[in-house]
C-alpha positions as CSV (number, residue, x, y, z in Angstrom):
1,M,230.3,57.2,-136.8
2,S,232.1,57.4,-133.5
3,F,231.4,61.1,-132.9
4,L,227.6,60.4,-133.1
5,K,227.9,57.7,-130.5
6,A,230.1,59.8,-128.3
7,L,227.5,62.6,-128.4
8,K,224.6,60.1,-127.8
9,V,222.9,61.1,-131.1
10,K,220.7,58.2,-132.2
11,A,219.1,57.3,-135.5
12,T,215.8,58.8,-134.3
13,N,215.8,61.6,-131.7
14,D,213.2,63.5,-129.8
15,G,213.4,67.1,-130.9
16,V,211.5,68.6,-128.0
17,S,212.9,68.5,-124.5
18,T,213.0,70.4,-121.2
19,G,216.4,69.6,-120.0
20,S,216.8,65.8,-119.7
21,V,213.1,65.2,-120.1
22,S,211.9,64.5,-123.6
23,I,208.5,65.6,-124.5
24,K,206.6,63.3,-126.8
25,S,205.3,65.1,-130.0
26,K,203.4,64.3,-133.1
27,G,205.2,67.1,-135.0
28,E,206.9,66.8,-138.4
29,R,209.9,64.5,-138.9
30,L,213.1,66.4,-139.7
31,D,215.7,64.4,-141.6
32,S,219.2,65.6,-141.4
33,W,221.2,65.0,-144.6
34,S,224.9,65.6,-144.7
35,P,226.0,67.9,-147.5
36,V,229.4,66.1,-147.2
37,D,228.3,62.8,-148.7
38,G,224.5,63.2,-149.2
39,K,223.7,60.5,-146.6
40,L,221.0,60.6,-144.0
41,I,222.6,61.1,-140.6
42,A,219.6,60.8,-138.3
43,S,216.1,62.0,-137.8
44,V,214.4,64.3,-135.3
45,T,210.8,64.6,-134.3
46,G,209.7,68.2,-134.3
47,A,207.3,70.0,-132.1
48,D,203.5,70.2,-132.3
49,A,201.3,72.8,-130.5
50,K,200.8,70.5,-127.5
51,S,204.5,69.8,-126.9
52,Y,205.4,73.5,-127.5
53,E,203.0,74.5,-124.8
54,A,204.4,71.9,-122.4
55,V,207.9,73.3,-122.9
56,I,206.9,76.9,-122.3
57,K,205.1,76.0,-119.1
58,K,208.1,74.0,-117.8
59,A,210.4,76.9,-118.7
60,Q,208.1,79.4,-116.8
61,A,208.3,77.1,-113.7
62,A,212.0,76.7,-114.0
63,F,212.5,80.5,-114.2
64,A,210.7,81.0,-110.9
65,E,213.4,79.1,-109.1
66,W,216.5,79.7,-111.3
67,R,216.2,83.5,-110.9
68,T,216.6,83.1,-107.1
69,W,220.0,81.4,-107.4
70,P,222.8,83.8,-106.8
71,A,224.5,84.9,-110.0
72,P,227.9,83.5,-109.1
73,K,226.2,80.1,-108.4
74,R,224.7,80.2,-111.8
75,G,228.1,81.1,-113.2
76,E,229.6,78.0,-111.6
77,V,227.1,75.9,-113.5
78,V,228.2,77.6,-116.7
79,R,231.8,77.0,-115.8
80,Q,231.2,73.3,-115.6
81,I,229.4,73.4,-119.0
82,G,232.6,74.9,-120.4
83,E,234.6,72.0,-119.0
84,E,232.3,69.5,-120.6
85,L,232.6,71.2,-123.9
86,R,236.3,71.0,-123.6
87,K,236.0,67.2,-123.2
88,N,233.7,66.9,-126.1
89,K,235.3,69.5,-128.4
90,H,236.6,67.1,-131.1
91,A,233.4,65.0,-131.3
92,L,231.1,68.1,-131.4
93,G,233.4,69.8,-133.9
94,Q,233.2,66.7,-136.2
95,L,229.4,66.7,-136.0
96,V,229.3,70.5,-136.8
97,S,231.5,69.8,-139.8
98,Y,229.6,66.7,-141.0
99,E,226.1,68.1,-140.5
100,M,226.7,71.6,-141.7
101,G,229.6,71.2,-144.1
102,K,232.2,73.6,-142.8
103,S,235.8,72.5,-142.5
104,L,236.8,70.6,-139.5
105,Q,239.1,73.4,-138.4
106,E,236.1,75.7,-138.5
107,G,233.9,73.2,-136.7
108,L,236.5,72.9,-133.9
109,G,236.8,76.7,-133.8
110,E,233.0,77.0,-133.4
111,V,233.1,74.8,-130.3
112,Q,236.0,76.8,-129.0
113,E,233.8,79.9,-129.2
114,M,231.3,78.0,-127.0
115,I,234.1,77.4,-124.5
116,D,235.3,81.0,-124.6
117,I,231.8,82.4,-124.1
118,C,231.3,80.1,-121.0
119,D,234.6,81.5,-119.6
120,F,233.4,85.1,-120.3
121,A,230.0,84.4,-118.7
122,V,231.6,83.0,-115.5
123,G,233.4,86.3,-115.0
124,L,230.3,88.2,-115.9
125,S,228.3,86.4,-113.2
126,R,230.1,88.5,-110.6
127,Q,229.9,91.8,-112.6
128,L,226.2,92.3,-113.3
129,H,226.7,95.9,-112.1
130,G,224.1,98.7,-111.8
131,L,224.7,102.3,-111.0
132,T,224.3,104.6,-107.9
133,M,223.4,108.2,-108.3
134,H,222.7,111.2,-106.0
135,S,219.1,112.0,-105.3
136,E,217.9,115.6,-105.4
137,R,216.0,115.0,-102.2
138,P,217.8,114.9,-98.8
139,G,217.8,111.6,-97.0
140,H,217.3,109.6,-100.2
141,R,219.4,107.1,-102.1
142,M,219.0,106.1,-105.7
143,Y,220.4,103.2,-107.6
144,E,219.8,101.1,-110.7
145,Q,219.8,97.3,-110.7
146,Y,219.2,94.6,-113.3
147,H,216.8,91.7,-113.1
148,P,216.4,88.7,-115.3
149,L,213.8,88.9,-118.0
150,G,212.4,85.4,-118.0
151,I,212.3,83.1,-121.0
152,V,214.7,83.9,-123.8
153,G,213.8,82.4,-127.1
154,V,216.8,81.6,-129.4
155,I,216.3,81.0,-133.1
156,S,219.6,80.0,-134.6
157,A,220.8,79.5,-138.2
158,F,222.4,76.5,-139.9
159,N,225.8,78.2,-140.6
160,F,226.7,78.4,-136.9
161,P,224.6,75.6,-135.5
162,V,226.1,75.7,-131.9
163,A,228.2,78.9,-131.3
164,V,225.5,81.5,-131.7
165,W,223.1,79.6,-129.4
166,S,225.9,79.5,-126.8
167,W,226.5,83.3,-127.1
168,N,222.9,83.7,-126.0
169,A,222.4,80.9,-123.6
170,A,225.6,81.3,-121.5
171,L,224.9,85.0,-120.9
172,A,221.1,84.5,-120.4
173,W,221.8,81.7,-117.8
174,V,224.1,83.8,-115.7
175,C,221.7,86.7,-115.9
176,G,219.0,84.4,-114.4
177,D,217.0,83.7,-117.6
178,V,216.0,80.3,-119.0
179,C,216.3,79.5,-122.7
180,V,214.1,77.9,-125.3
181,W,216.1,77.1,-128.4
182,K,214.7,76.5,-131.9
183,P,217.7,75.3,-133.9
184,S,217.9,75.4,-137.7
185,E,215.9,72.6,-139.2
186,K,218.9,72.0,-141.4
187,A,221.2,71.2,-138.4
188,P,219.0,69.8,-135.6
189,L,221.5,67.1,-134.5
190,C,224.0,69.7,-133.3
191,A,221.4,71.0,-130.9
192,I,220.5,67.5,-129.7
193,A,224.2,66.9,-129.0
194,C,224.6,70.1,-127.0
195,Q,221.6,69.2,-124.9
196,N,223.2,65.8,-124.2
197,I,226.5,67.4,-123.2
198,I,225.1,69.9,-120.8
199,Q,222.4,67.9,-119.1
200,P,224.7,65.9,-116.8
201,V,226.1,69.2,-115.5
202,F,222.6,70.4,-114.8
203,K,221.6,67.2,-113.0
204,K,224.7,67.2,-110.9
205,N,224.0,70.8,-109.7
206,N,220.2,70.2,-109.2
207,V,219.4,72.8,-111.8
208,P,215.6,72.9,-112.3
209,E,214.3,71.1,-115.4
210,G,213.4,73.7,-118.0
211,V,216.4,76.0,-117.8
212,S,217.6,74.7,-121.1
213,N,215.0,73.7,-123.6
214,I,214.9,72.6,-127.3
215,I,212.0,72.9,-129.7
216,C,213.0,71.5,-133.1
217,G,210.7,72.3,-136.0
218,G,210.1,74.5,-139.0
219,R,208.9,78.0,-139.6
220,N,205.7,77.4,-137.5
221,V,207.8,77.0,-134.3
222,G,209.5,80.3,-134.9
223,E,206.2,82.0,-135.4
224,W,204.8,80.5,-132.2
225,M,207.8,81.9,-130.3
226,S,207.6,85.3,-132.0
227,N,203.9,85.7,-131.1
228,D,204.2,84.3,-127.6
229,A,203.9,87.1,-124.9
230,R,205.4,84.7,-122.4
231,I,208.8,85.0,-124.2
232,P,209.9,88.6,-123.5
233,L,213.0,88.4,-125.7
234,V,213.5,86.6,-129.0
235,S,217.0,86.4,-130.3
236,A,217.0,85.5,-134.0
237,T,219.8,84.9,-136.4
238,G,219.2,84.4,-140.1
239,S,218.2,86.3,-143.2
240,T,216.9,89.8,-143.3
241,R,213.6,88.5,-144.6
242,M,213.2,86.2,-141.6
243,G,214.3,89.0,-139.2
244,K,211.7,91.4,-140.5
245,A,209.0,88.9,-139.9
246,V,210.3,88.1,-136.4
247,G,210.8,91.8,-135.5
248,A,207.3,92.7,-136.7
249,S,205.6,89.9,-134.7
250,V,207.6,90.5,-131.5
251,G,207.2,94.3,-131.9
252,Q,203.4,94.0,-132.3
253,R,203.2,92.6,-128.8
254,L,205.8,95.1,-127.5
255,G,208.4,92.4,-126.8
256,R,212.1,92.7,-127.4
257,S,214.0,91.2,-130.3
258,L,217.7,90.8,-130.8
259,L,218.3,90.4,-134.5
260,E,221.5,89.3,-136.2
261,L,220.7,89.3,-139.9
262,G,222.3,89.5,-143.3
263,G,225.7,90.9,-144.2
264,N,227.2,92.3,-147.4
265,N,230.7,92.8,-146.2
266,A,233.5,94.6,-148.0
267,I,237.3,95.0,-147.7
268,I,238.8,98.2,-148.9
269,I,242.3,97.5,-150.2
270,T,244.3,100.7,-150.6
271,E,247.5,101.4,-152.5
272,N,249.3,101.4,-149.1
273,A,248.2,97.9,-148.2
274,D,250.4,94.9,-147.5
275,L,249.1,92.9,-150.4
276,D,250.2,89.5,-149.1
277,M,248.3,90.1,-145.9
278,A,245.3,91.5,-147.9
279,L,245.3,88.4,-150.0
280,I,245.0,86.0,-147.0
281,G,242.2,88.1,-145.5
282,A,240.3,88.4,-148.7
283,A,240.6,84.7,-149.7
284,F,239.7,83.3,-146.3
285,G,236.9,85.8,-145.8
286,A,235.4,84.9,-149.2
287,V,235.7,81.1,-149.2
288,G,235.6,80.2,-145.5
289,T,232.5,78.1,-144.7
290,A,231.9,78.1,-148.4
291,G,230.8,81.7,-148.2
292,Q,228.0,80.9,-145.7
293,R,229.1,83.2,-142.9
294,C,227.1,86.4,-142.1
295,T,230.6,88.0,-142.0
296,S,231.8,86.4,-145.3
297,T,233.6,88.8,-147.6
298,R,231.3,89.6,-150.5
299,R,233.0,92.6,-152.1
300,L,236.6,93.8,-152.6
301,I,237.0,97.6,-153.2
302,I,240.5,97.9,-154.6
303,H,242.5,101.1,-155.5
304,E,242.9,101.5,-159.2
305,K,246.7,101.7,-159.0
306,I,247.0,98.1,-157.6
307,Y,243.7,96.7,-159.0
308,N,245.2,94.5,-161.7
309,K,248.1,93.3,-159.6
310,F,245.9,92.3,-156.7
311,R,243.3,90.7,-159.0
312,D,245.9,88.5,-160.6
313,K,247.3,87.5,-157.2
314,L,243.8,86.5,-156.0
315,V,243.0,84.6,-159.2
316,N,246.2,82.6,-158.7
317,A,245.3,81.9,-155.0
318,Y,241.9,80.6,-156.0
319,K,243.6,78.1,-158.4
320,Q,245.3,76.5,-155.4
321,L,242.1,76.0,-153.3
322,K,241.3,72.4,-152.5
323,I,237.6,71.6,-152.4
324,G,236.3,68.4,-150.8
325,N,235.3,66.5,-147.7
326,P,235.6,69.1,-144.9
327,L,236.6,66.4,-142.4
328,D,239.8,66.0,-144.4
329,E,242.0,68.8,-143.0
330,K,243.9,69.0,-146.4
331,N,240.8,70.6,-148.0
332,H,240.1,74.4,-147.7
333,V,236.5,74.5,-148.9
334,G,233.6,72.1,-148.1
335,P,230.1,72.0,-149.5
336,V,227.2,74.4,-149.3
337,I,224.4,73.3,-147.0
338,D,222.0,71.8,-149.6
339,K,220.7,71.7,-153.2
340,D,218.6,74.9,-152.6
341,A,221.8,76.7,-151.7
342,V,223.4,75.4,-154.9
343,K,220.5,76.7,-157.0
344,M,220.8,80.1,-155.3
345,Y,224.5,80.2,-156.1
346,L,223.9,79.3,-159.8
347,D,221.1,81.9,-160.1
348,A,223.3,84.6,-158.6
349,I,226.1,83.8,-161.2
350,E,223.6,84.1,-164.0
351,R,222.1,87.4,-162.7
352,C,225.6,88.8,-162.3
353,K,226.4,88.0,-165.9
354,A,223.1,89.4,-167.1
355,E,223.9,92.7,-165.4
356,G,227.3,92.9,-167.1
357,G,229.6,91.2,-164.6
358,K,232.8,89.6,-165.9
359,F,233.9,86.4,-164.2
360,V,237.7,86.1,-163.8
361,V,237.3,82.9,-161.9
362,E,234.4,80.9,-163.2
363,G,231.9,79.1,-160.9
364,G,230.1,75.8,-161.3
365,V,229.0,72.6,-159.5
366,L,231.6,69.9,-159.0
367,K,230.7,66.3,-160.0
368,G,232.4,63.0,-159.7
369,K,234.0,61.0,-157.0
370,G,233.8,62.7,-153.6
371,Y,231.2,65.1,-154.8
372,E,228.2,62.8,-154.8
373,S,226.0,65.0,-152.6
374,G,225.8,67.6,-155.4
375,C,226.5,70.4,-152.9
376,Y,230.1,71.2,-153.8
377,V,230.6,74.4,-155.8
378,K,233.5,76.4,-157.1
379,P,234.4,79.6,-155.3
380,C,234.3,82.3,-158.1
381,I,235.2,85.9,-158.6
382,A,233.5,88.5,-160.8
383,E,234.3,92.0,-161.7
384,A,231.1,93.9,-161.0
385,K,229.6,97.3,-160.1
386,N,228.3,98.1,-156.7
387,S,225.1,99.2,-158.2
388,F,224.2,95.8,-159.6
389,A,221.1,94.4,-158.0
390,I,222.8,91.1,-157.3
391,V,225.7,92.8,-155.6
392,Q,223.2,94.7,-153.4
393,H,221.8,91.4,-152.4
394,E,223.4,88.9,-149.9
395,T,224.1,85.6,-151.6
396,F,225.0,82.9,-149.1
397,A,227.7,81.3,-151.3
398,P,231.3,81.7,-152.3
399,I,230.9,84.5,-154.9
400,L,233.3,87.5,-154.6
401,Y,232.7,90.8,-156.4
402,L,235.7,93.1,-157.4
403,M,235.4,96.8,-158.0
404,K,237.8,99.8,-158.4
405,Y,238.0,103.1,-156.6
406,K,240.1,106.3,-157.0
407,T,239.7,108.2,-153.7
408,M,239.1,107.2,-150.1
409,D,235.8,109.0,-150.0
410,E,234.7,107.0,-153.0
411,A,235.8,103.7,-151.4
412,I,233.9,104.5,-148.2
413,A,230.8,105.4,-150.2
414,L,231.0,102.1,-152.0
415,Q,231.6,100.2,-148.7
416,N,228.5,101.8,-147.2
417,G,226.4,101.7,-150.3
418,V,224.5,98.5,-149.6
419,P,221.4,97.9,-147.4
420,Q,223.3,95.7,-144.9
421,G,225.8,96.9,-142.3
422,L,227.5,94.0,-140.5
423,S,231.2,93.8,-141.0
424,S,233.8,95.8,-142.9
425,A,237.6,96.1,-143.2
426,I,240.4,98.2,-144.6
427,M,243.8,97.0,-145.6
428,T,246.3,99.8,-145.3
429,N,249.6,100.8,-143.6
430,N,248.6,104.5,-143.8
431,L,247.4,105.8,-140.5
432,R,245.2,108.6,-142.0
433,E,243.4,106.1,-144.2
434,A,242.8,103.8,-141.2
435,E,241.6,106.5,-138.9
436,K,239.2,108.0,-141.6
437,F,237.7,104.5,-142.1
438,L,237.0,104.2,-138.4
439,S,235.7,107.8,-138.0
440,H,232.2,109.1,-138.0
441,A,232.6,109.7,-141.7
442,G,233.8,106.1,-142.2
443,S,232.3,102.6,-142.2
444,D,228.6,102.5,-141.2
445,C,228.9,98.8,-140.0
446,G,228.7,97.4,-136.6
447,I,232.2,95.9,-137.1
448,A,235.1,97.8,-138.7
449,N,238.5,96.2,-138.8
450,V,242.0,97.4,-139.9
451,N,244.4,94.9,-141.4
452,I,242.2,91.9,-140.7
453,G,239.4,90.6,-142.8
454,T,235.6,90.8,-142.3
455,S,235.1,87.2,-141.2
456,G,235.0,86.1,-137.6
457,A,234.9,87.9,-134.3
458,E,236.3,87.5,-130.8
459,I,233.7,86.9,-128.1
460,G,235.0,89.8,-125.9
461,G,233.5,92.4,-128.3
462,A,229.8,93.0,-128.9
463,F,228.9,91.3,-132.1
464,G,226.3,92.8,-134.5
465,G,225.5,95.2,-137.2
466,E,223.4,98.1,-138.4
467,K,220.7,98.8,-141.1
468,E,219.2,95.6,-142.5
469,T,221.6,93.6,-140.3
470,G,219.2,94.3,-137.5
471,G,221.0,96.4,-134.9
472,G,221.4,93.6,-132.3
473,R,224.5,93.0,-130.2
474,E,225.5,89.6,-128.8
475,S,228.4,88.0,-127.0
476,G,230.8,90.4,-125.2
477,S,231.1,93.9,-123.9
478,D,227.8,95.0,-122.3
479,A,225.6,92.8,-124.5
480,W,224.4,91.1,-121.3
481,K,222.1,94.0,-120.6
482,V,219.7,92.9,-123.4
483,Y,218.9,89.8,-121.4
484,M,217.9,91.7,-118.3
485,R,215.4,94.4,-117.3
486,R,216.6,97.7,-115.8
487,Q,215.0,99.0,-112.6
488,T,215.6,102.3,-110.9
489,N,215.2,102.2,-107.1
490,T,214.8,105.1,-104.6
491,I,215.0,104.7,-100.9
492,N,213.8,107.3,-98.4
493,F,215.5,106.9,-95.0
494,T,214.0,110.0,-93.4
495,D,210.7,110.5,-91.5
496,K,209.3,112.9,-94.2
497,L,208.0,112.5,-97.7
498,P,209.1,115.5,-99.7
499,W,207.8,116.6,-103.1
500,R,210.2,115.6,-105.8
501,R,210.2,118.9,-107.5
502,A,209.9,121.1,-104.4
503,L,212.8,120.3,-102.2
504,N,211.6,122.4,-99.2
505,S,208.0,121.0,-99.3
506,T,206.4,117.9,-97.9
507,Y,203.2,116.0,-98.6
508,K,200.3,117.2,-96.4
509,V,198.4,114.6,-94.6
510,L,194.7,115.5,-94.7
């Protein structure tokens, strides 16, 4: 395939590298199978303990030099990375689509997010501001400044195999940190391609080897990183179960963790909503990426007065969905990632039915020509209760649950009545409803939208959620601060050393 050649992805790839230098390893072989057609794309050699140790030592040495580079100079390197991503956008977008299964439009959009975060990071490199404050002591000056942390470990998930890594890496690099990336074992080739794209930029700018590192592998690699005191920050994206394990391990050694975990996102559709707009937001949020986004719409909370009308519109829209090869831009929905995901989807449908759920759009696995991988499933819709155990659980698949409400207080209670707290939305043209949803008594999620869906986010805002979503914040706003350590400085420019709490006293020299 031409995009594999363009990205220098070979049949067999070294999955451990410190920049342009590959580290030989005797770790497990990771085969990347495309959910699009079920074919083996390529293989990657994962890390063993020896190669892991070599990468960490190289990263430590690189940090010692990289942190001394002026931040704007580091930003210039990231700017050039953004330019290389622009040149390789189509090829990398195709690989994302083919290896992960999301539509080509979404694959290209993910690469665009990488470009956008590079642009953001370039500006940030000149704005890593601290604060100055007045001292209570005469002849003293106080200020705060931020210093780089060191090695930032990034554990990424299969559903966004390149964008979420770039959110972390671009910011960490301009902050003066170095990165060690463990990509999902379900999409390792995307990581190999990213490393191939950025290394010529690093080489041209004489960036020390070890600023950008990849350690492919399974759960053991994530455990090594989580327990390694040489990695002060671990940023992990994935399931709540995984995040709890990472958070516990990192916390036990008093390290920092940035966790972006599960979502169980709802849209409240009021009687004052523009139903055509709500239909688009709900449908795309539920079926985009085959329901495998952390921000996917899982629940619709619909006012009883419009419930039947909106349900029928939604059912009709689902009948028009085209499911098939995601590289074909005529299709709306591609496959789920693998056979395990298919099983999880089918199990969730049966559990919903067992609890009393009624499916108004039936699910199932598609078979026949074009569906040979066995990973294509039908987006489905069930009328359910928020209290169902399966509704309380995040299922990474295109299953949408519908429920009614009478009052705004009831709708907000339903929206908040799940363990997760990532993204939320309300569809309404009523100002009072919108403002209540955004108030202290409204949505308890990290993201709350009005008249747009739950899915997707702009890089300018801090991305993340509350409760079992982990509480982390990535990407825009002041999320950069998590990649740095804060230091308070006091300078005495007098010839006396006063007591801090006794302004008219000085230390006595015995």
